[in-house]
N, C-alpha and C positions, 0 to 999 in steps of 0.2 A: 136556313137549311132547307125548309120545305119549299121555298120559292126556287132555290137552286136545284133541288133534286126531284121536286114533285112533278115537273114536266116530263120526266122519263125520256129525256132526249140525249142521253149519253151514248147508248149503243143498242143495237138489236142483237139478241142471241137467245139460244134455247136455255131451258133450265139446266140441262146436263152440261152445256158449255160453261155455264156459270159455276157449276160444281167443280169443274176442272180448273177454271180460273182461280178459284179459291185456294187451290194448292200453293199458289204463290204468296198467300197471305198468312202472316203469323199474328194470332191474337195473344198478346202478352198476358192477358188476364185469364186465359184458359189454363187449367191445371194440367192438361194433357197435351204437351207440345211436341212429343216425340214422334208423332205420326202425321202424315199429310191430312189436311182438313177433310178431304173427301172420305178418308177412312173413319174419321169421327162421325161425319154425317151418316155414313152407311152403318156404322156400329150402333148408333142411336136408332136408326130406322129398323135394322134387323132385330134388335132386342125387342122393340115394340111389336114387330111382325110375329115374333115367336110367342109372345104372351097374348096378343090381340089379333089372331089370324084373320078375322072377318072384317076388321076395320081398315080397309086399304087406304082410306084417306089419311088415317093417322100414321101409317107407314111413310107416306109421301111427305106429310108434315114433318116427320123426323128428319127426312132427307134435306128438306129445303129451309128449315127454320132459321139457320144461320147464314143464308146466302147474302143477306144484307151486309155482311162483312166485306163484300167487294168494295165498299166505300173506302177501305184501307188501301186498295190497289191503285197504283199510279195512274192507270187509265181512267179511273173515276175521280181523280183529283188528289188521291193519297191523303185523305183526311187523317188527322192525328188519332192515336188510340183512344184518348179520353173522349173524343167526340163520336165514337162509333161503338165501343164495347163498354161493358160494365153495367151497373144497375141503372134502371130508368125509374122515373118518379113523376108525379103530376107537377106542373107549374100552375100558379094561380090560386093555391091554397097553402096552408101551413106545411112546412117540410117535416115529415114524421121522423121521430128519433130513431126509428129502425133502419133508416137509409144509411148505407155505409158511409163513413166519414162525415156524419151529420154535422159535427162541430164547425166544419168549414162553411156551412151555409150562413153562419153569422156574418160573413163578409159579403153576402149577397144583399143588395138593397131591398129585395122582396121580403127578406126575413123580418124587416122592421116596418114594412108597409101594412097598415091596418086593412087595406083593401084586399091583401093577399095572404096575410099570416094567421087567419082563423081556420077553424076546422073545415069550413065549406068554402071560404074565400069567394071566388067569383062564381061558384057552382051552387047547386041546390041538392038536397037529399034525394037519392035515387035517380039522379039525372042521367045516369048511364055513362060508362067509361068512353063510349064513342064520342061523347060531348066534352071530354076532358083533354086538355093539351098536355101531352107527355113530353118529357125531355127527349131531344132527338138522339137517335142511335140506329143500330142496324135493324132493330125490331120494327120500328115504324117505317123504315125504308122498304123492307121486304114486304110488309103489309100493303104499302102503297103499290108496289110492283104487282103483287098478286091481284089486288082488287081492281086496279086500273087496266090490267090485261084480261079482265073478265074470267078469272078462274071460277070453276064450278065446285071448288072445295066448300064444305059446309062452314057455317059461321064459327063453330068451335075451332076449326083449323086456323082461321084468320085470327081468332082470339089468342090462340097459342103463339102464333107467329108474332103478334103485336105486343104481347105482354109477358113473354117468357123471361125477360130480364127485370120485370117489375117485382123484385123480391120482397119489397115492403108489403105488397098485397099477398102473394101466394106463400111466402114463408112466415111473415109476421102478422098477417091478418089486418093490416092497416088499410085505410081508405075504403073499407067496405061500405061506408055510408054513401059513397058516390055510385055504387053499383045498382043496376036495375035487374029485373027478373032474368033476362037473357044472359047477363053477365054471370049471375049466380050459377046458372046451368053450365055455362061454358067453363067457369072456373074449375068445375069438377074434372073436366078433361085436361085442363092445364096442370092440375095437381097430379094426375096420372102421368102425363107427359114428363113432368119435371123429374120423376124418378129415373128416367132414361137419359137425361141430359148430362149436366156436369157430374164429374166424379163417377160416372157409371160405365165408362168404357171398359170392355173386357180386354184381356190380353190375347184373345183369339183374333188373329188377323183376318180381315175380310178379303175374299177373292173378288175383287171389283168386277172383273170381266164375267164372272159366273152370275152375279146378282144383277148386273147392269140391264139385261133384257127385261126383267120384272119391273124395275123402276122406270125404264123408258116407257113401258106400257102404261104405268100409272100417270106419268107426265103427260102422255098423249091423251089419257082419259080426262084429266082435269085442267089442262093448260093448252093454249095454242102452241104451234110449232116454234114460233119465234115471239119473243116478248120484248117490249120496250123497257129499257132500264135507265 
């Protein structure tokens, strides 16, 4: 998947164009399916903006964190749901019992491979999550898009984008042995962000056209006009 999508040679478009493209995508694992995706993105962003008015990078992170779900779109190859959404977790070390549907890992050869099924596996203590191979999904894809298009968002924003589906870490506290100092600091922001993501949408509808100029200004501040996807 990283070889297939890591070249970012599928299309060139702006962040906002991708937000609109996501309206054609349905994430079956999302508990809030009754509104267009762009409204979920803006509800998340606006809720953060209300509580953290001075952290404009966090508002934009709320808007873009799920844009990697365009992998579900036919123009991106229409990957199946299981390959794009849902929990992510490290490969190369033991599968933690806090990962959803953990029992099915018993059918994975890595589960029984002594090179991979220990607490550290192929890694070492404090190696940093940047050196850990995560399962593929929309998180890692959007992280690649942001990084390779030279975003000026801070590292905490990239951490949120890359690990917001890593529930074993930020909900259960697993895999902390792999984190370094920067990860520990960035995790604090992810824990803040997580309160505004799943199950946090309000019933207040967002007037997209009203808030659009603000978010376009943030996109212009932190991203190039067109990105490679």
